[in-house]
C-alpha positions in Angstrom: -48.3 -6.3 -13.7 -48.9 -10.0 -13.5 -45.9 -12.1 -12.3 -45.7 -15.8 -12.0 -44.2 -16.8 -8.7 -44.0 -20.3 -7.4 -41.8 -19.8 -4.4 -44.0 -20.4 -1.3 -42.3 -17.9 0.8 -42.7 -15.2 -1.7 -46.2 -16.2 -2.3 -47.1 -15.9 1.4 -45.9 -12.2 1.2 -47.8 -11.2 -1.8 -51.0 -10.1 0.0 -48.9 -7.7 2.1 -47.2 -6.4 -0.9 -50.5 -5.5 -2.3 -52.1 -4.0 0.9 -53.8 -0.7 0.8 -51.5 0.6 3.7 -48.2 1.9 2.3 -46.5 1.1 5.6 -47.6 -2.5 5.3 -46.1 -2.8 1.9 -42.9 -1.2 2.8 -42.3 -3.8 5.7 -43.3 -6.5 3.3 -40.6 -5.3 0.9 -38.0 -5.6 3.7 -39.2 -9.1 4.5 -39.1 -10.0 0.7 -35.5 -8.8 0.5 -34.5 -10.7 3.7 -35.4 -13.9 1.8 -32.5 -13.1 -0.5 -34.2 -15.1 -3.3 -33.6 -14.2 -6.9 -37.3 -14.9 -7.6 -38.2 -11.8 -5.5 -36.4 -9.4 -7.9 -39.3 -8.9 -10.2 -41.5 -7.8 -7.2 -38.8 -5.5 -5.8 -38.3 -3.8 -9.2 -42.1 -3.6 -9.7 -42.5 -1.8 -6.4 -39.6 0.5 -7.3 -41.1 1.5 -10.6 -44.8 1.4 -10.0 -45.8 1.7 -6.3 -47.9 4.9 -5.8 -46.1 5.6 -2.6 -42.7 7.3 -2.7 -41.6 5.8 0.6 -42.3 2.4 -0.8 -40.4 3.1 -3.9 -37.5 4.5 -2.0 -37.4 1.5 0.2 -37.4 -0.8 -3.0 -34.4 1.3 -4.4 -32.6 1.0 -1.1 -33.1 -2.9 -0.9 -31.9 -3.4 -4.4 -28.5 -2.4 -3.6 -27.6 -6.0 -2.9 -28.3 -7.2 -6.4 -26.2 -6.7 -9.6 -28.6 -8.3 -12.2 -29.2 -6.4 -15.5 -32.9 -5.9 -14.7 -32.2 -4.4 -11.4 -29.6 -2.0 -12.7 -31.9 -0.8 -15.5 -34.7 -0.3 -12.9 -32.5 1.7 -10.7 -31.4 3.8 -13.6 -35.0 4.4 -14.5 -35.6 5.4 -10.9 -33.2 8.3 -11.4 -36.0 10.1 -13.1 -38.6 9.2 -10.4 -40.9 12.2 -9.4 -39.6 11.9 -5.7 -36.1 13.3 -4.9 -35.7 10.7 -2.1 -36.4 7.9 -4.5 -33.9 9.3 -7.0 -31.2 9.6 -4.2 -31.8 6.1 -3.0 -31.5 4.7 -6.4 -28.3 6.6 -7.0 -26.9 5.3 -3.7 -27.7 1.7 -4.7 -26.0 2.2 -8.0 -22.8 3.3 -6.3 -22.8 -0.1 -4.5 -22.3 -2.1 -7.8 -19.0 -4.0 -8.0 -18.7 -5.4 -11.6 -17.2 -3.2 -14.2 -19.5 -4.5 -17.0 -22.5 -3.2 -15.0 -21.5 0.2 -16.4 -22.9 -0.5 -19.7 -26.4 -0.2 -18.3 -25.6 3.2 -16.7 -23.7 4.7 -19.6 -26.7 5.8 -21.6 -27.8 8.0 -18.7 -24.6 10.0 -18.7 -26.1 12.2 -21.5 -29.6 12.7 -20.0 -31.1 16.0 -20.2 -31.6 16.1 -16.5 -28.5 17.6 -14.7 -29.2 15.4 -11.6 -29.3 12.2 -13.7 -26.1 13.0 -15.4 -24.3 13.7 -12.2 -25.7 10.6 -10.6 -24.9 8.3 -13.5 -21.3 9.5 -13.5 -21.0 9.0 -9.7 -22.2 5.3 -10.2 -19.7 4.8 -13.0 -16.7 6.2 -11.0 -15.6 3.3 -8.8 -16.5 0.6 -11.6 -13.6 1.6 -13.6 -15.6 0.8 -16.8 -13.3 1.6 -19.7 -16.0 2.6 -22.0 -17.0 5.4 -19.7 -13.7 7.4 -20.4 -14.9 9.1 -23.6 -18.2 10.1 -22.1 -16.6 11.4 -19.0 -14.1 13.4 -21.2 -17.2 15.0 -22.9 -18.7 15.7 -19.6 -15.7 17.9 -18.5 -17.3 20.6 -20.7 -20.8 20.1 -19.0 -22.4 23.5 -18.1 -23.0 22.1 -14.7 -20.2 22.1 -12.2 -21.4 19.0 -10.3 -21.4 17.1 -13.5 -17.8 18.3 -14.4 -16.7 17.3 -10.9 -18.1 13.7 -11.3 -16.6 13.4 -14.6 -13.2 14.1 -13.1 -13.7 11.4 -10.6 -14.6 8.8 -13.4 -11.2 9.7 -15.2 -9.2 9.6 -12.1 -10.4 6.2 -11.0 -9.6 5.0 -14.6 -6.3 6.6 -14.4 -7.0 7.7 -18.0 -3.8 9.3 -19.3 -5.3 10.8 -22.4 -7.4 13.0 -20.2 -4.4 14.5 -18.2 -4.1 17.7 -20.1 -7.9 18.4 -20.0 -7.8 17.8 -16.3 -4.8 20.1 -15.9 -6.6 22.9 -17.7 -9.6 22.4 -15.3 -7.3 22.3 -12.3 -6.2 25.9 -13.0 -9.0 27.5 -14.8 -12.3 26.0 -14.1 -14.8 28.6 -12.7 -15.9 26.2 -9.9 -13.6 25.8 -6.9 -14.8 22.2 -6.2 -14.0 21.2 -9.8 -10.6 22.9 -9.7 -9.9 21.0 -6.4 -11.1 17.6 -7.8 -9.1 18.1 -11.1 -6.0 19.1 -9.0 -6.2 15.9 -6.9 -6.9 13.8 -10.1 -3.6 14.8 -11.6 -1.8 12.6 -9.0 -2.3 9.3 -10.9 0.4 10.1 -13.5 4.0 11.5 -12.9 4.0 13.7 -16.1 6.3 16.7 -15.9 3.9 18.5 -18.3 1.6 18.9 -15.3 3.8 20.9 -13.2 3.1 24.4 -14.6 -0.7 23.8 -14.1 -0.1 22.5 -10.7 2.0 25.5 -9.7 -0.9 27.7 -10.9 -3.1 25.6 -8.7 -0.8 26.2 -5.8 -1.5 29.9 -6.3 -5.2 29.5 -6.6 -7.4 32.1 -5.0 -9.1 29.3 -2.9 -7.1 27.7 -0.1 -8.8 24.3 -0.8 -7.3 24.2 -4.3 -3.9 25.2 -3.0 -4.0 22.5 -0.3 -4.9 19.9 -3.0 -2.1 21.1 -5.2 0.5 20.7 -2.4 -0.7 17.2 -1.7 -0.6 16.3 -5.4 2.9 17.6 -5.8 4.0 15.5 -3.0 2.4 12.4 -4.6 4.0 13.0 -8.0 7.5 13.1 -6.5 9.1 15.8 -8.8 11.9 17.5 -6.7 11.5 20.5 -9.1 8.4 21.3 -7.0 10.4 21.8 -3.9 11.0 25.6 -4.2 7.3 26.2 -4.9 6.3 24.1 -1.9 8.7 25.9 0.4 6.9 29.2 -0.5 3.7 27.4 0.3 4.8 27.1 3.9 4.1 30.7 4.1 0.5 30.3 3.0 -2.2 32.2 5.0 -3.9 28.9 5.7 -2.4 26.3 7.8 -4.0 23.4 5.9 -2.0 24.4 2.9 1.2 24.8 5.0 0.6 21.3 6.4 0.3 19.7 3.0 3.3 21.5 1.7 5.4 20.3 4.7 4.2 16.7 4.1 5.0 17.1 0.4 8.5 18.4 1.2 9.1 15.4 3.4 8.0 13.0 0.7 10.2 14.7 -1.8 13.1 14.8 0.7 13.9 18.2 -0.5 16.9 19.2 1.7 16.6 22.9 1.0 13.5 23.0 3.1 15.2 21.9 6.3 15.4 25.5 7.7 11.9 26.4 6.8 10.6 23.2 8.5 12.7 23.8 11.6 10.8 27.3 12.0 7.5 25.5 11.7 8.5 23.4 14.8 7.6 26.5 16.9 4.4 27.4 15.1 1.3 28.0 17.3 -0.8 25.3 15.6 0.1 21.9 16.8 -0.8 20.0 13.6 1.9 22.0 11.8 4.5 21.3 14.4 3.7 17.6 14.1 4.0 17.5 10.5 7.2 19.6 10.4 8.8 17.2 12.7 7.9 14.0 10.6 9.0 15.9 7.5 12.3 16.7 9.0 13.0 13.1 9.7 12.6 12.3 6.0 15.2 15.1 4.9 17.9 13.2 6.9 19.7 16.6 7.7 21.7 16.4 11.0 21.0 20.1 11.5 17.5 19.2 12.5 18.6 17.0 15.5 19.0 20.0 17.8 15.6 21.5 16.9 13.9 18.2 17.3 15.5 17.5 20.6 14.3 20.9 21.8 10.8 20.0 20.6 10.7 16.8 22.7 9.1 18.9 25.6 6.3 20.3 23.3 3.0 20.9 25.1 1.0 18.8 22.8 1.4 15.0 23.4 0.7 14.2 19.7 3.6 16.6 18.8 5.9 15.0 21.4 5.0 11.5 19.8 5.7 12.8 16.3 9.1 14.3 17.5 10.1 10.9 19.1 9.2 9.1 15.9 11.2 11.7 13.9 14.2 11.5 16.1 14.3 7.7 15.8 14.0 7.8 12.0 16.5 10.7 11.6 19.2 9.2 13.8 18.7 5.9 11.9 19.3 7.6 8.7 22.3 9.5 10.0 23.8 6.3 11.4 
C-alpha cells in the first residue's frame, strides 16, 4: 500500500518499517508510536493488517490503544479475525481502552460475528463504553449458545444499567447452565432496587455453587431490601466462609436487628475474616447487647480483628449515645 507522508520524522523511520527483519520492523513501530503523530496512524494500521509477521502485527495492535480515530477502531476490529491468537488478543485489549461512547458504533457490527471469540471480545470492548445502542444486541446475546458471550452480554447491560433487561438477567441468575454466567447475572442485578428481583436472588442464594451464593448475598446487601434479612441470616450457616462473610456484610448494610445474635456467634468463628466482618456488621445494627461481646473480642489474637472491633465499638457507642 502506497502512503503519502511528508513528516520528516516519519519518513526517516520508513526504511526500518520495511526492513526484511521482523525485529527491526517491530522496534521501528514502537519508535513511530512514540512520535505521537496522527500522520503515523496509516502506517501503524497498515502494519496491523498486513505485516507478514504476527509479532509485528501484535505490536501494532498494542500501540494503537492510544488512539480513538475511526480508522484505528475499524482496523482493530478487523484484527479480531487475525490468524494469530496473540494478535486477536492484543487487538481486543486495545479496544477495551476506548473512552468515547460513540466509538461503540464501529464495534457493534462485530457482536453478531460467526466466530465466538469475536462476539465475546466485541461485547467486552463495548462494556465500559456505555454505548446505548449496544443494549438490544446485548439482550439478544443473552441467548448465545456460548457461555462466555452470554457473560460479556451481562456485563454490557449492567454497565448500561438497562432496566428493561432486569427480568432476563434475573432468569439467568437462577437458571443459566454456566456458573460464571449465573454469578455475573446475579451481580448485575445490583443496579436497580426492584422488589421483583427478590425471588430470583433468593434462588441464587441457594445455588449449588458457592460463588453464586456469595454474589447473591453481596447483591442483596446492595439493594437494601430488609425483607432479605431472614434469608441472609440463614446464609450465615453456609458451608463456605466467603458466603457467610458477604451475608454478614449485607446484614450490616441492611441494619437487620434480628441478626444480632447470629453475628455475635460469628465473633468466635475460627476464620478471622468472618470475625472481623461480624464485628463491623454489629456496629451497624446499633444493638446495645453487642457491646459485651465486642468488648470481649478486643483481645482477639488477630490484629486486624482487634482493629475492626475497636472501630465497631466506637461506632456502636456513638450510635447508642
